Legacy VTK file of the C-alpha trace (Angstrom):
# vtk DataFile Version 3.0
C-alpha trace
ASCII
DATASET POLYDATA
POINTS 289 float
31.516 -47.041 -189.541
33.874 -49.701 -191.151
35.680 -50.187 -188.034
32.362 -50.950 -186.251
31.444 -53.452 -188.857
34.542 -55.313 -188.626
34.185 -55.647 -184.892
30.768 -57.085 -185.181
31.855 -59.571 -187.834
34.637 -60.474 -185.700
32.621 -61.061 -182.662
30.251 -63.589 -184.601
33.203 -65.840 -185.513
35.543 -65.829 -182.518
35.123 -67.658 -179.090
32.483 -66.711 -176.677
34.786 -65.763 -173.915
36.742 -63.317 -176.352
33.421 -61.871 -177.289
32.753 -60.919 -173.649
36.357 -59.428 -173.241
35.804 -57.314 -176.387
32.445 -56.240 -175.532
33.728 -55.235 -172.134
36.603 -53.307 -173.518
34.166 -51.190 -175.805
32.043 -50.569 -172.782
34.975 -49.479 -170.674
36.201 -47.364 -173.582
33.220 -45.554 -173.595
32.889 -45.039 -169.940
36.712 -44.521 -168.869
36.789 -40.775 -169.232
34.611 -40.232 -166.189
33.886 -43.422 -164.357
37.403 -44.133 -163.483
38.181 -40.873 -162.077
34.962 -40.024 -160.395
32.795 -42.819 -158.289
30.261 -40.367 -156.788
29.093 -41.503 -153.345
25.598 -40.008 -152.273
24.760 -41.057 -148.624
25.881 -38.944 -145.804
25.792 -41.554 -143.006
27.380 -39.351 -140.500
27.294 -35.567 -139.589
29.825 -33.716 -137.757
27.764 -33.173 -134.715
27.654 -36.991 -134.225
31.151 -36.793 -133.169
31.066 -33.511 -131.171
32.034 -31.053 -133.845
30.306 -27.712 -134.336
29.732 -26.991 -138.007
27.507 -25.290 -140.581
26.219 -26.427 -143.935
27.675 -24.378 -146.952
26.248 -24.093 -150.478
28.370 -22.500 -153.244
26.993 -21.766 -156.507
29.224 -22.559 -159.679
29.616 -20.483 -162.729
27.078 -22.669 -164.667
24.420 -22.462 -161.760
25.257 -25.904 -160.221
25.270 -25.555 -156.455
27.809 -27.776 -154.438
27.330 -28.628 -150.929
29.806 -28.876 -148.266
30.708 -28.344 -144.475
32.650 -25.833 -142.341
33.933 -27.635 -139.343
34.705 -25.060 -136.629
37.984 -25.116 -134.575
37.788 -25.881 -130.982
39.515 -23.280 -128.632
42.185 -20.911 -130.087
42.056 -20.912 -133.949
45.381 -21.789 -135.528
44.363 -21.696 -139.283
41.857 -22.595 -142.197
42.046 -25.717 -144.081
40.462 -26.459 -147.369
40.195 -30.232 -147.901
39.674 -31.821 -151.287
38.613 -35.618 -150.843
39.340 -38.617 -153.130
37.247 -39.995 -155.964
34.995 -42.372 -153.896
34.477 -40.246 -150.862
32.303 -37.332 -149.808
32.320 -34.851 -146.978
30.774 -37.541 -144.551
33.060 -40.518 -145.293
36.022 -38.243 -144.912
35.073 -37.410 -141.494
37.592 -40.033 -139.905
40.468 -38.094 -141.810
39.036 -34.538 -141.017
37.375 -34.589 -137.681
40.565 -34.468 -135.592
41.554 -31.172 -137.265
39.207 -28.769 -135.327
40.276 -30.435 -132.165
43.779 -29.195 -132.985
42.667 -25.580 -133.609
41.846 -25.614 -137.308
38.679 -24.703 -139.231
38.033 -27.257 -142.032
36.180 -26.609 -145.105
35.248 -29.626 -147.290
33.023 -29.605 -150.421
31.546 -32.239 -152.536
32.252 -32.511 -156.001
29.441 -32.523 -158.707
27.243 -35.523 -157.952
28.599 -36.256 -154.625
26.668 -36.172 -151.404
24.198 -33.317 -151.654
26.157 -31.697 -154.549
24.254 -31.192 -157.894
25.383 -32.110 -161.329
27.616 -34.750 -162.736
31.296 -34.879 -162.123
33.705 -34.424 -165.085
37.056 -33.368 -165.046
36.914 -29.999 -166.723
33.946 -28.948 -164.674
35.387 -29.922 -161.308
38.804 -28.366 -161.944
36.783 -25.256 -162.507
34.596 -25.728 -159.583
38.023 -26.123 -157.433
38.912 -22.525 -158.130
35.367 -21.387 -157.347
35.658 -23.089 -153.990
39.026 -21.697 -153.484
37.499 -18.142 -154.223
34.644 -18.737 -151.658
36.852 -20.029 -148.777
39.363 -17.291 -149.467
36.594 -14.723 -148.957
35.801 -16.122 -145.626
39.321 -15.665 -144.174
40.583 -12.860 -142.086
42.430 -9.912 -143.990
45.787 -11.306 -142.802
44.965 -14.982 -143.059
46.207 -17.376 -145.540
44.494 -20.722 -146.584
45.999 -24.479 -146.093
45.008 -26.694 -148.956
45.124 -30.344 -148.423
44.148 -32.897 -150.994
43.853 -36.601 -150.782
44.425 -39.093 -153.675
42.533 -37.730 -156.796
41.908 -34.509 -154.695
45.512 -34.184 -154.256
46.199 -34.407 -157.855
43.576 -31.959 -158.903
44.803 -29.503 -156.272
47.965 -29.379 -157.631
46.978 -27.982 -160.892
44.272 -25.723 -159.053
46.703 -24.088 -156.991
49.465 -23.869 -159.634
46.857 -21.780 -161.744
44.625 -20.079 -159.216
44.004 -16.441 -159.341
44.000 -16.696 -155.284
47.625 -17.860 -155.124
48.433 -15.000 -152.627
45.784 -16.273 -150.255
47.349 -19.812 -150.010
49.734 -20.689 -147.481
50.656 -24.194 -148.370
49.770 -27.179 -150.440
49.872 -30.644 -148.886
49.267 -33.766 -151.148
48.485 -37.151 -149.665
48.800 -40.274 -151.864
48.403 -38.102 -154.988
49.207 -39.453 -158.404
51.479 -37.629 -161.007
49.866 -38.479 -164.242
46.255 -39.440 -165.319
47.538 -42.038 -167.922
50.070 -43.562 -165.955
47.774 -44.096 -162.782
45.134 -45.645 -165.077
47.692 -48.084 -166.377
48.734 -48.932 -162.924
45.262 -49.765 -161.850
44.241 -51.796 -164.884
47.460 -53.804 -165.091
46.838 -55.068 -161.585
43.802 -57.202 -162.875
44.579 -59.769 -165.383
41.207 -59.013 -167.178
42.123 -55.549 -168.079
45.952 -56.120 -168.367
45.590 -56.182 -172.239
43.797 -52.954 -172.334
45.732 -50.911 -170.007
47.351 -48.789 -172.545
44.535 -48.020 -174.922
42.076 -47.386 -171.863
44.738 -45.046 -170.310
44.484 -42.732 -173.178
40.764 -42.171 -172.953
41.515 -40.376 -169.549
42.102 -36.659 -170.033
45.668 -35.776 -169.198
45.362 -31.883 -169.692
45.608 -31.134 -165.978
48.700 -33.483 -165.412
49.975 -32.966 -161.878
53.635 -33.625 -162.995
53.299 -30.781 -165.424
51.839 -28.334 -162.946
53.515 -28.963 -159.615
56.665 -27.043 -160.627
54.372 -23.935 -161.049
53.145 -23.969 -157.359
56.308 -22.385 -156.033
56.914 -20.190 -154.181
53.812 -21.683 -152.330
55.341 -24.336 -150.065
54.487 -27.945 -150.929
54.368 -30.973 -148.761
54.086 -34.276 -150.401
52.940 -37.270 -148.100
52.953 -40.881 -149.302
53.199 -44.353 -147.946
55.081 -47.316 -149.474
52.228 -49.359 -148.273
49.647 -47.403 -150.495
47.771 -50.254 -152.260
46.293 -48.031 -154.935
48.813 -45.193 -155.851
52.389 -46.359 -156.124
54.981 -44.266 -154.296
56.815 -43.646 -157.657
54.259 -40.895 -158.317
55.132 -39.092 -155.270
58.898 -39.259 -155.926
58.358 -37.901 -159.513
56.126 -35.175 -158.186
58.728 -34.256 -155.403
61.472 -34.076 -158.006
59.478 -31.835 -160.279
58.359 -29.621 -157.466
60.446 -26.402 -156.775
61.517 -24.951 -153.545
60.177 -24.558 -150.798
59.172 -28.286 -150.847
59.162 -31.278 -148.689
58.531 -35.124 -148.767
57.174 -36.980 -145.772
57.176 -40.648 -145.850
54.085 -42.035 -143.898
53.057 -45.490 -142.814
49.294 -46.176 -143.965
47.159 -47.815 -146.669
45.542 -45.396 -149.056
42.348 -44.469 -147.242
43.128 -44.338 -143.532
46.009 -41.975 -143.495
44.963 -39.991 -140.539
43.764 -42.652 -138.434
47.203 -43.071 -137.106
48.329 -40.580 -134.423
51.917 -40.407 -135.847
50.669 -39.423 -139.291
48.726 -36.668 -137.767
51.564 -35.473 -135.733
53.790 -35.204 -138.900
51.238 -32.967 -140.740
50.814 -30.816 -137.595
54.711 -30.446 -137.146
54.898 -29.312 -140.645
51.937 -26.666 -140.175
53.888 -25.535 -137.060
57.146 -24.944 -138.960
55.407 -22.832 -141.454
54.366 -20.456 -138.719
57.943 -19.906 -137.338
LINES 1 290
289 0 1 2 3 4 5 6 7 8 9 10 11 12 13 14 15 16 17 18 19 20 21 22 23 24 25 26 27 28 29 30 31 32 33 34 35 36 37 38 39 40 41 42 43 44 45 46 47 48 49 50 51 52 53 54 55 56 57 58 59 60 61 62 63 64 65 66 67 68 69 70 71 72 73 74 75 76 77 78 79 80 81 82 83 84 85 86 87 88 89 90 91 92 93 94 95 96 97 98 99 100 101 102 103 104 105 106 107 108 109 110 111 112 113 114 115 116 117 118 119 120 121 122 123 124 125 126 127 128 129 130 131 132 133 134 135 136 137 138 139 140 141 142 143 144 145 146 147 148 149 150 151 152 153 154 155 156 157 158 159 160 161 162 163 164 165 166 167 168 169 170 171 172 173 174 175 176 177 178 179 180 181 182 183 184 185 186 187 188 189 190 191 192 193 194 195 196 197 198 199 200 201 202 203 204 205 206 207 208 209 210 211 212 213 214 215 216 217 218 219 220 221 222 223 224 225 226 227 228 229 230 231 232 233 234 235 236 237 238 239 240 241 242 243 244 245 246 247 248 249 250 251 252 253 254 255 256 257 258 259 260 261 262 263 264 265 266 267 268 269 270 271 272 273 274 275 276 277 278 279 280 281 282 283 284 285 286 287 288
């Protein structure tokens, strides 16, 4: 109460521009915990059949009764494996089609499910709930695999960072063939500071705002626990959102078997390039040998 009174008194005497900045700070302080991490995108502008892919809608009920929606994209020709793809914070199953639609053509079933509040999924995205949901999604997809089949998990950006923790602590580790992270970050506090420091208006607030983000599921702490599941870390020096030092730290903290693959891409168009697609396919092929 006393702190709030001091703030109000201060706002009445300092310059208007500072008033606006301080007000913005307190708004951000209240919202940072969820809005920074999750930016739900609802529309589904494109469905897989529009690009010639056979698919089915899937609906998975979470432990608290919330239903998540996703797609299963069916492999063309001889099936080589099954992939569970976790998308980034501003995407959904539809906007990720440019990064996933090529995989069925190469023989892979692809499961992609929207987080709470995204696409046709119910609820509101919060980190604790989404991490819990990811385990339920892994359980659902694992239950659809053949007895002798293992699951390939791929996560992009926030999806990759959350997948590190999820795989490390999953009860279905014996059903997971490999974890592939693409442009993932290593620490929730650090990535928040990185983003805020790139804007002069938020530069002063990067440190206090970063600590409003829950770091309980810190990828850097979890990645060493993924072993003996193989890990591939893919990252680009040209990524304009997640600096490559995050990938380097993750690789150093990971235990064998592990691999690091430098790619050429911006943050969101990794698999628009045929050479990046081939790097992933080559890795998956080596796992089968």
